Backbone bond lengths (Angstrom), bond angles and torsions (degrees), N, CA, C in turn:
res aa  C-N    CA-C-N  psi(-1)  N-CA   C-N-CA  omega(-1)  CA-C   N-CA-C  phi
1 X - - - 1.497 - - 1.572 107.46 -
2 X 1.326 120.71 127.17 1.462 119.78 -179.79 1.487 112.98 -79.26
3 X 1.357 117.01 169.49 1.452 118.79 -172.40 1.481 113.68 -57.64
4 X 1.322 118.70 -44.05 1.407 123.13 -173.88 1.650 106.42 -58.53
5 X 1.286 116.31 -46.93 1.508 116.70 -177.99 1.465 108.88 -73.84
6 X 1.309 123.54 -32.47 1.515 124.97 171.32 1.519 109.07 -52.61
7 X 1.318 116.81 -49.39 1.393 124.25 -175.21 1.545 109.91 -66.50
8 X 1.326 111.45 -43.34 1.484 114.28 175.06 1.514 113.33 -60.45
9 X 1.227 118.46 -41.27 1.506 122.25 177.24 1.499 111.51 -61.93
10 X 1.305 115.51 -46.56 1.500 118.14 -179.91 1.496 113.03 -67.78
11 X 1.351 117.22 -31.90 1.418 117.95 174.19 1.520 113.07 -63.48
12 X 1.322 114.95 -44.73 1.526 118.92 171.63 1.429 114.62 -58.73
13 X 1.314 116.98 -40.05 1.542 124.16 178.38 1.470 110.86 -61.60
14 X 1.380 117.03 -43.16 1.476 122.42 179.48 1.526 108.66 -63.75
15 X 1.359 117.33 -46.16 1.469 121.71 -179.14 1.473 109.12 -57.82
16 X 1.363 118.26 -49.11 1.421 121.16 178.91 1.515 113.84 -59.80
17 X 1.369 115.80 -40.60 1.402 121.94 -179.85 1.557 110.74 -56.93
18 X 1.303 113.37 -41.64 1.446 117.82 -178.76 1.520 114.62 -83.67
19 X 1.367 113.79 -0.35 1.464 122.47 -178.04 1.516 111.70 54.82
20 X 1.324 112.29 50.22 1.451 119.59 177.79 1.570 109.28 -111.27
21 X 1.334 119.08 138.42 1.447 121.26 170.86 1.414 112.52 -74.41
22 X 1.353 121.28 160.87 1.405 120.04 173.65 1.532 114.61 -55.90
23 X 1.349 114.82 -33.71 1.502 120.62 -177.60 1.483 106.50 -63.40
24 X 1.368 118.00 -46.78 1.418 124.43 -170.26 1.583 110.53 -69.26
25 X 1.339 116.31 -42.83 1.487 118.21 -177.74 1.575 107.57 -75.02
26 X 1.294 118.42 -32.63 1.465 121.28 175.40 1.479 112.23 -62.68
27 X 1.340 116.48 -43.88 1.503 120.13 177.64 1.461 111.51 -63.73
28 X 1.343 116.59 -40.65 1.445 118.25 -178.90 1.573 110.28 -66.18
29 X 1.272 117.62 -28.91 1.500 123.16 -177.55 1.565 111.10 -92.54
30 X 1.267 115.79 -6.45 1.514 119.33 179.65 1.516 113.96 73.94
31 X 1.324 117.45 29.69 1.438 122.84 177.32 1.519 110.89 -122.96
32 X 1.405 118.08 168.74 1.443 117.25 175.23 1.490 113.18 -79.54
33 X 1.324 116.78 165.84 1.517 121.84 174.57 1.467 106.35 -63.21
34 X 1.269 122.20 -38.43 1.520 122.64 177.70 1.524 113.77 -56.27
35 X 1.359 113.75 -43.20 1.458 120.31 -179.22 1.542 107.14 -65.69
36 X 1.328 116.56 -45.11 1.456 121.73 178.48 1.545 110.08 -54.44
37 X 1.317 115.95 -44.22 1.466 121.39 -175.72 1.543 106.04 -67.30
38 X 1.285 119.81 -43.75 1.501 119.52 178.56 1.478 113.40 -62.89
39 X 1.341 117.68 -32.96 1.488 123.44 179.29 1.516 107.77 -63.44
40 X 1.346 116.24 -44.94 1.515 125.05 -179.18 1.489 112.68 -69.40
41 X 1.394 116.51 -23.24 1.430 115.27 179.69 1.538 112.51 -99.35
42 X 1.331 114.50 0.89 1.445 119.30 -179.88 1.534 113.67 75.05
43 X 1.348 114.68 22.11 1.406 119.30 -179.32 1.580 109.43 -93.65
44 X 1.256 117.08 -13.30 1.575 118.10 175.71 1.496 105.10 -146.92
45 X 1.341 112.50 153.94 1.546 118.76 -174.62 1.568 105.02 -102.46
46 X 1.269 118.39 122.16 1.493 119.51 172.04 1.507 114.38 -68.97
47 X 1.306 124.08 145.95 1.380 124.70 -176.28 1.572 109.20 -98.83
48 X 1.389 114.23 179.22 1.448 114.29 -172.65 1.534 112.53 -70.53
49 X 1.381 118.02 -19.32 1.465 120.61 179.31 1.525 107.28 -68.09
50 X 1.336 116.93 -44.76 1.457 125.64 177.26 1.554 110.12 -61.05
51 X 1.267 117.91 -44.18 1.458 125.14 -178.00 1.515 110.78 -62.72
52 X 1.315 115.62 -44.79 1.419 121.16 176.63 1.501 113.04 -63.38
53 X 1.355 116.85 -40.78 1.519 122.24 179.32 1.528 110.44 -62.07
54 X 1.370 114.55 -46.53 1.502 114.92 179.86 1.501 111.72 -68.18
55 X 1.384 120.03 -26.69 1.380 117.61 177.83 1.457 114.81 -65.71
56 X 1.384 118.27 -23.31 1.391 121.55 175.63 1.563 111.74 -73.48
57 X 1.341 116.09 -14.99 1.448 120.88 174.61 1.530 111.00 -95.42
58 X 1.322 117.22 18.89 1.398 124.50 176.15 1.563 114.02 76.35
59 X 1.326 117.58 14.39 1.506 117.72 176.22 1.588 106.47 -71.33
60 X 1.274 113.16 140.59 1.503 117.11 173.25 1.495 110.84 -82.22
61 X 1.343 119.97 92.16 1.419 121.74 -175.09 1.507 112.16 -65.83
62 X 1.317 117.05 -37.41 1.453 116.88 179.53 1.549 110.49 -60.61
63 X 1.400 118.98 -39.73 1.401 120.25 172.87 1.523 118.09 -63.67
64 X 1.246 114.20 -36.03 1.506 121.31 177.56 1.483 107.82 -60.92
65 X 1.377 118.23 -43.71 1.462 121.00 -169.06 1.588 107.37 -89.37
66 X 1.288 120.16 -34.73 1.456 116.38 -171.80 1.572 113.64 -119.07
67 X 1.324 116.32 -12.63 1.459 117.58 -177.60 1.525 114.49 86.97
68 X 1.379 114.00 3.85 1.450 121.95 -176.68 1.527 109.85 -113.59
69 X 1.325 120.32 128.99 1.377 126.99 177.71 1.495 110.84 -76.35
70 X 1.363 118.10 142.88 1.448 120.87 174.25 1.548 107.15 -116.02
71 X 1.293 114.66 158.22 1.495 119.63 178.31 1.529 108.81 -58.28
72 X 1.342 113.23 128.78 1.489 119.72 -174.64 1.519 109.59 -67.56
73 X 1.299 120.10 -35.30 1.474 119.28 -178.59 1.541 111.22 -68.48
74 X 1.348 116.40 -39.23 1.413 117.26 176.53 1.472 114.98 -66.49
75 X 1.324 114.20 -33.03 1.466 120.19 176.08 1.467 113.36 -61.53
76 X 1.362 116.88 -42.36 1.441 122.61 -179.87 1.499 115.01 -75.82
77 X 1.335 115.57 -15.66 1.446 117.55 -172.07 1.543 111.82 -86.44
78 X 1.330 118.86 -8.41 1.420 122.49 -173.96 1.575 106.81 -110.18
79 X 1.372 116.22 145.10 1.421 120.58 167.20 1.355 117.43 -80.83
80 X 1.351 117.51 -19.63 1.479 119.63 -172.61 1.547 109.41 -104.07
81 X 1.287 113.13 159.80 1.504 121.91 -174.95 1.541 108.86 -72.15
82 X 1.381 118.61 127.11 1.428 123.30 -173.84 1.503 104.57 -108.73
83 X 1.311 119.85 118.27 1.427 129.03 -177.52 1.583 111.69 -135.95
84 X 1.280 117.15 129.80 1.378 119.05 174.06 1.605 109.11 -75.34
85 X 1.301 116.10 97.41 1.434 118.29 -168.49 1.535 111.38 -64.96
86 X 1.374 116.43 -31.35 1.436 116.12 -178.51 1.562 116.07 -68.51
87 X 1.326 112.03 -29.39 1.469 116.26 -179.09 1.542 115.76 -93.24
88 X 1.408 119.27 -20.17 1.420 121.30 -175.95 1.534 111.43 -81.65
89 X 1.332 116.30 148.28 1.462 118.92 172.73 1.549 109.22 -60.83
90 X 1.339 114.64 140.78 1.427 120.91 -170.45 1.602 110.46 -59.92
91 X 1.331 116.96 -42.71 1.464 115.32 -173.88 1.473 116.34 -72.89
92 X 1.323 117.59 -2.98 1.454 121.08 173.01 1.476 113.89 -91.34
93 X 1.351 118.07 -26.33 1.455 122.08 -174.77 1.551 115.04 -111.14
94 X 1.419 111.89 0.29 1.451 112.91 178.10 1.531 107.05 -110.93
95 X 1.320 110.67 140.21 1.541 117.99 179.34 1.531 106.79 -128.78
96 X 1.291 115.55 123.62 1.519 118.77 176.63 1.442 108.73 -65.48
97 X 1.371 115.39 123.07 1.429 124.53 -176.74 1.555 108.18 -119.65
98 X 1.357 116.40 119.41 1.439 119.49 -179.15 1.492 113.88 -73.84
99 X 1.331 116.57 113.63 1.419 121.69 177.79 1.571 106.32 -114.22
100 X 1.326 117.61 118.78 1.496 117.29 -174.48 1.498 112.35 -70.06
101 X 1.311 122.23 -16.68 1.426 122.85 174.21 1.539 114.03 -86.26
102 X 1.299 112.07 -23.25 1.524 121.24 176.88 1.508 112.88 -151.82
103 X 1.341 116.80 86.36 1.452 121.36 -171.76 1.501 113.01 -62.11
104 X 1.231 121.65 -11.81 1.526 122.74 177.94 1.451 112.84 -93.23
105 X 1.368 121.83 9.72 1.431 124.07 176.22 1.525 113.40 -57.55
106 X 1.253 118.03 129.12 1.500 120.44 178.12 1.635 104.90 -116.29
107 X 1.307 116.76 124.10 1.382 124.57 179.41 1.596 111.20 -97.66
108 X 1.249 120.59 130.63 1.463 123.32 175.80 1.508 110.11 -78.44
109 X 1.265 115.28 152.35 1.502 117.95 -179.45 1.512 115.19 -55.20
110 X 1.315 117.00 -38.10 1.441 121.27 -178.53 1.592 110.89 -80.76
111 X 1.348 117.39 5.68 1.437 120.80 171.82 1.508 111.36 -87.49
112 X 1.363 116.32 -5.09 1.453 122.95 176.11 1.516 110.00 -102.14
113 X 1.317 114.54 146.02 1.445 122.05 171.27 1.543 109.16 -117.40
114 X 1.341 113.84 121.84 1.533 118.77 176.81 1.458 110.07 -94.36
115 X 1.314 118.28 118.46 1.433 124.57 -177.62 1.555 109.41 -103.85
116 X 1.371 117.35 124.34 1.431 118.79 -174.80 1.465 111.01 -83.92
117 X 1.356 116.18 153.95 1.467 120.60 171.51 1.475 106.78 -94.40
118 X 1.385 117.37 100.07 1.427 124.49 -169.23 1.537 113.78 -122.34
119 X 1.371 116.26 -6.57 1.474 119.16 -175.21 1.523 107.81 -112.62
120 X 1.411 110.71 144.41 1.530 117.76 174.78 1.501 110.72 115.67
121 X 1.319 114.23 -166.33 1.455 118.07 -177.51 1.485 110.33 -79.09
122 X 1.282 119.30 168.30 1.468 124.81 -178.88 1.511 108.70 -63.51
123 X 1.341 120.06 -36.40 1.436 121.90 176.71 1.417 116.73 -65.49
124 X 1.372 115.73 -42.70 1.466 120.05 -179.13 1.544 108.43 -71.36
125 X 1.260 119.74 -33.32 1.538 121.10 179.14 1.473 109.43 -66.09
126 X 1.358 114.99 -39.56 1.552 119.84 -173.85 1.493 111.37 -71.56
127 X 1.371 117.10 -20.88 1.492 115.16 -177.19 1.524 113.14 -107.53
128 X 1.365 118.24 16.68 1.413 119.44 177.23 1.548 108.14 -137.59
129 X 1.380 117.07 122.47 1.373 124.63 -177.86 1.517 107.96 -81.21
130 X 1.347 120.12 169.34 1.411 125.93 170.78 1.483 109.63 -67.11
131 X 1.334 115.59 152.26 1.447 122.38 176.70 1.544 110.35 -109.04
132 X 1.287 116.44 157.72 1.447 124.03 178.28 1.459 109.24 -113.28
133 X 1.347 116.15 125.85 1.523 121.83 170.61 1.456 110.57 -118.45
134 X 1.368 116.01 154.59 1.419 117.19 171.51 1.587 109.26 -80.66
135 X 1.308 112.09 145.21 1.467 118.59 -175.84 1.512 112.18 -62.83
136 X 1.349 112.10 -28.68 1.507 117.91 -173.32 1.473 104.40 -80.96
137 X 1.272 123.23 -35.56 1.515 125.94 176.70 1.546 108.55 -62.12
138 X 1.382 117.31 -48.90 1.426 119.74 -179.01 1.563 111.00 -62.79
139 X 1.279 114.72 -39.20 1.440 118.03 -179.48 1.522 113.06 -64.86
140 X 1.378 117.68 -38.72 1.457 122.36 178.43 1.579 111.33 -76.31
141 X 1.277 120.72 -32.72 1.484 120.87 -166.17 1.503 110.74 -114.42
142 X 1.290 122.75 -25.01 1.443 123.19 -175.07 1.503 108.30 -116.54
143 X 1.349 120.88 105.48 1.397 124.60 -170.35 1.535 112.38 -90.20
144 X 1.337 111.70 64.55 1.569 114.24 -178.71 1.510 103.68 -159.90
145 X 1.326 113.56 166.37 1.462 121.08 178.71 1.541 110.42 -61.74
146 X 1.310 118.51 133.08 1.495 118.79 173.88 1.439 114.52 -69.40
147 X 1.345 120.61 -17.12 1.430 124.72 176.97 1.577 110.61 -72.50
148 X 1.340 115.68 -17.12 1.462 118.96 178.24 1.446 117.34 -93.16
149 X 1.367 115.77 -0.14 1.492 122.33 -171.13 1.486 111.16 -88.69
150 X 1.333 116.74 148.14 1.461 126.81 172.10 1.464 112.54 -154.48
151 X 1.310 118.73 168.23 1.461 121.30 -178.12 1.490 110.49 -113.22
152 X 1.311 116.72 154.93 1.493 121.25 173.76 1.508 108.33 -147.00
153 X 1.332 113.49 133.02 1.494 119.62 175.04 1.556 106.87 -82.00
154 X 1.310 117.79 124.88 1.512 122.00 -176.89 1.518 108.30 -68.97
155 X 1.276 114.29 127.87 1.498 119.02 176.35 1.616 107.58 -130.95
156 X 1.368 113.44 45.53 1.463 117.48 -173.90 1.549 107.05 -148.81
157 X 1.275 118.10 141.63 1.401 124.40 -176.42 1.544 114.22 -100.22
158 X 1.301 117.29 3.88 1.450 126.01 -175.65 1.561 113.05 -58.69
159 X 1.324 117.70 -25.74 1.420 117.97 -173.97 1.569 110.47 -109.52
160 X 1.252 115.62 3.88 1.523 117.45 177.02 1.475 108.94 -61.88
161 X 1.396 118.61 141.96 1.426 123.09 9.21 1.540 114.72 -91.38
162 X 1.323 116.55 2.00 1.474 121.66 -175.48 1.541 110.82 -64.81
163 X 1.329 116.54 -43.63 1.508 123.50 -178.68 1.497 109.35 -136.49
164 X 1.245 119.21 125.04 1.418 126.08 -178.23 1.498 121.10 -111.60
165 X 1.286 115.03 167.33 1.540 118.06 177.52 1.458 110.29 -59.51
166 X 1.340 120.02 134.98 1.382 127.04 -179.48 1.551 114.78 94.82
167 X 1.379 115.52 -13.14 1.407 116.61 171.29 1.584 113.42 -66.69
168 X 1.332 115.34 159.16 1.526 119.19 -176.71 1.525 103.44 -109.80
169 X 1.356 114.17 128.12 1.421 123.16 172.94 1.515 114.99 -103.17
170 X 1.316 116.61 127.67 1.455 118.55 173.51 1.611 107.84 -92.79
171 X 1.296 116.22 118.39 1.439 120.93 -175.63 1.501 112.08 -104.51
172 X 1.382 114.89 143.62 1.451 122.75 165.82 1.501 108.45 -107.03
173 X 1.345 116.10 132.32 1.443 120.89 -179.09 1.591 109.81 -99.90
174 X 1.317 114.12 15.50 1.523 117.64 179.69 1.531 113.40 -76.54
175 X 1.320 117.00 -27.76 1.400 124.15 -177.74 1.570 110.21 -113.14
176 X 1.279 116.92 88.11 1.449 116.96 176.23 1.536 114.55 -105.58
177 X 1.377 114.35 7.94 1.361 120.71 176.71 1.593 118.17 -110.31
178 X 1.373 105.02 10.43 1.538 111.21 -176.34 1.466 115.55 50.52
179 X 1.335 114.19 50.18 1.394 123.52 -179.56 1.563 110.45 -76.97
180 X 1.262 118.25 -16.74 1.453 120.98 179.34 1.610 108.46 -132.39
181 X 1.306 114.12 160.67 1.422 118.79 176.38 1.568 111.80 -70.48
182 X 1.307 121.17 154.43 1.417 122.34 177.75 1.515 111.55 152.40
183 X 1.360 111.31 -171.85 1.499 116.75 173.66 1.493 112.20 -95.55
184 X 1.293 114.16 133.18 1.471 119.59 -177.43 1.555 109.17 -125.75
185 X 1.341 114.61 150.83 1.434 123.06 165.84 1.497 108.98 -93.65
186 X 1.337 111.78 123.43 1.455 118.90 -178.72 1.510 106.24 -123.82
187 X 1.331 113.89 143.03 1.565 119.42 172.50 1.432 107.12 -96.77
188 X 1.331 115.43 117.71 1.466 121.62 -176.64 1.551 108.40 -126.47
189 X 1.330 115.78 118.17 1.465 121.87 -176.17 1.565 112.72 54.79
190 X 1.300 115.83 30.79 1.498 121.54 176.23 1.479 110.87 90.75
191 X 1.370 120.02 3.27 1.458 122.46 -177.11 1.531 112.30 -112.19
192 X 1.203 123.42 135.78 1.460 125.45 176.43 1.531 111.25 -80.34
193 X 1.305 120.00 121.59 1.439 123.51 -177.51 1.579 107.28 -129.41
194 X 1.380 112.51 157.30 1.410 117.17 170.17 1.502 111.50 -102.23
195 X 1.283 117.53 137.26 1.459 119.04 176.39 1.552 110.57 -139.15
196 X 1.329 114.57 144.48 1.393 119.36 177.83 1.550 110.27 -91.34
197 X 1.238 119.97 124.80 1.496 124.08 -171.78 1.472 110.08 -114.70
198 X 1.356 113.47 128.38 1.435 120.74 -177.00 1.536 109.34 -131.48
199 X 1.412 117.48 124.48 1.494 120.44 176.74 1.479 112.79 -72.39
200 X 1.291 116.73 130.38 1.546 119.87 176.25 1.539 108.27 -118.82
201 X 1.346 110.97 175.45 1.563 114.65 179.08 1.475 109.69 -60.11
202 X 1.367 113.32 167.48 1.476 120.84 177.97 1.530 118.23 57.12
203 X 1.359 108.10 32.69 1.546 114.44 174.47 1.572 114.48 64.00
204 X 1.300 113.58 28.61 1.464 119.16 -179.37 1.514 110.63 -102.18
205 X 1.309 116.48 148.10 1.493 123.11 173.66 1.469 110.30 -123.95
206 X 1.294 115.83 122.68 1.484 122.97 175.74 1.512 110.29 -81.22
207 X 1.340 117.87 125.72 1.436 122.35 -179.89 1.521 106.62 -114.94
208 X 1.372 112.96 118.20 1.489 116.90 -170.87 1.540 110.77 -139.05
209 X 1.322 114.75 168.57 1.496 123.98 178.66 1.528 105.76 -127.37
210 X 1.398 114.87 147.52 1.457 116.90 171.57 1.514 114.12 -71.88
211 X 1.337 114.04 -28.07 1.448 117.36 174.29 1.551 110.10 -72.28
212 X 1.384 113.45 122.50 1.546 115.18 -174.59 1.495 112.05 -71.24
213 X 1.369 119.12 -6.04 1.423 119.73 -179.52 1.520 110.41 -75.17
214 X 1.274 120.54 -17.69 1.429 126.80 -178.90 1.584 111.72 -98.37
215 X 1.288 113.85 133.46 1.456 120.65 -179.18 1.516 114.35 -73.44
216 X 1.325 116.24 147.82 1.511 119.92 177.71 1.647 103.86 -92.40
217 X 1.285 115.24 148.71 1.419 123.08 176.45 1.491 111.80 -143.76
218 X 1.332 115.85 171.97 1.543 117.75 -177.52 1.520 108.93 -128.09
219 X 1.324 111.18 150.86 1.482 119.00 174.32 1.497 105.88 -132.69
220 X 1.309 114.69 153.51 1.534 117.93 170.82 1.497 107.85 -84.61
221 X 1.356 114.77 161.28 1.509 119.58 176.07 1.484 110.73 -57.48
222 X 1.379 119.89 -40.82 1.361 121.96 -179.06 1.542 113.33 -65.26
223 X 1.330 114.79 -32.34 1.486 118.74 177.46 1.503 110.55 -65.29
224 X 1.381 115.78 -43.72 1.472 116.82 -177.44 1.523 110.57 -70.59
225 X 1.347 119.39 -27.69 1.476 119.03 177.55 1.494 110.14 -72.84
226 X 1.343 118.07 -24.53 1.477 120.28 -178.81 1.539 109.68 -85.76
227 X 1.349 114.89 -18.34 1.414 121.43 -173.16 1.546 109.45 -83.60
228 X 1.419 114.66 116.60 1.460 119.99 -174.26 1.514 110.41 -90.64
229 X 1.382 114.63 6.63 1.460 116.47 -176.52 1.536 116.88 -101.92
230 X 1.361 113.99 17.43 1.389 120.50 173.90 1.545 110.80 -84.08
231 X 1.267 118.64 107.87 1.528 119.04 -166.19 1.520 109.88 -84.10
232 X 1.340 119.17 -42.22 1.479 119.38 -179.08 1.493 108.75 173.62
233 X 1.347 112.55 166.52 1.494 121.73 176.62 1.487 111.72 -95.79
234 X 1.325 116.06 135.79 1.438 121.33 -178.22 1.571 107.78 -80.07
235 X 1.297 114.79 124.63 1.519 121.16 -178.20 1.488 114.53 -112.36
236 X 1.321 116.91 -9.34 1.484 121.21 177.91 1.572 107.88 -166.26
237 X 1.285 113.95 147.62 1.475 120.23 -178.96 1.522 108.09 -128.91
238 X 1.301 118.07 132.40 1.444 125.82 171.24 1.551 108.71 -105.21
239 X 1.320 117.02 108.69 1.408 121.28 -177.44 1.539 116.63 -81.03
240 X 1.286 113.52 138.13 1.544 122.66 179.72 1.566 104.09 -78.96
241 X 1.350 113.19 129.90 1.485 117.71 177.17 1.586 110.44 -84.65
């Protein structure tokens, strides 16, 4: 049996192990049932986007590609797709990536980091998909652990005109004590809001909004440390056009 058919058979085996129909797994991966059927027959090759999607449904992608099981706890602890590159067939883990300086650049699947949209209200989470970043870009531009990152769709006008409703915020959950100045997502009275936080003398922190309609207030450092409603620090914004 060739590698493509072996992968197809293991994909079907994983779906059956999870007691999922072709329709349910296809829906979770954002493909049609016909595409799912072709994947399981070896008539079509799933790409890394599909593989990441089914990993969220607890499919063991490493087993599907290589025939080797990985520890389930370690699989669930990572936001990014884990694949043993040495064992997996090349056409499953390589994705052609257009680089205008070098059009022949090939990116491996584990060079991508998939960040989930996990913060905010149920309605904002349901209308925003996960985004894909290259690991090299995150390493160069976002100085925090990728394991602590998540996305949030902005549903607050407190930072207008700088940041508006519908923009996408990349959050780091490393700093929940406001130890540094910056923009933070805070849950106030059950509502997620963006606030600009600035450290002042005498252990004071100024909490402000760019929108002049919102009042500025102050907290002490000890108050912020006791406050369990600091969700995370904004480290990147994707603006809606």
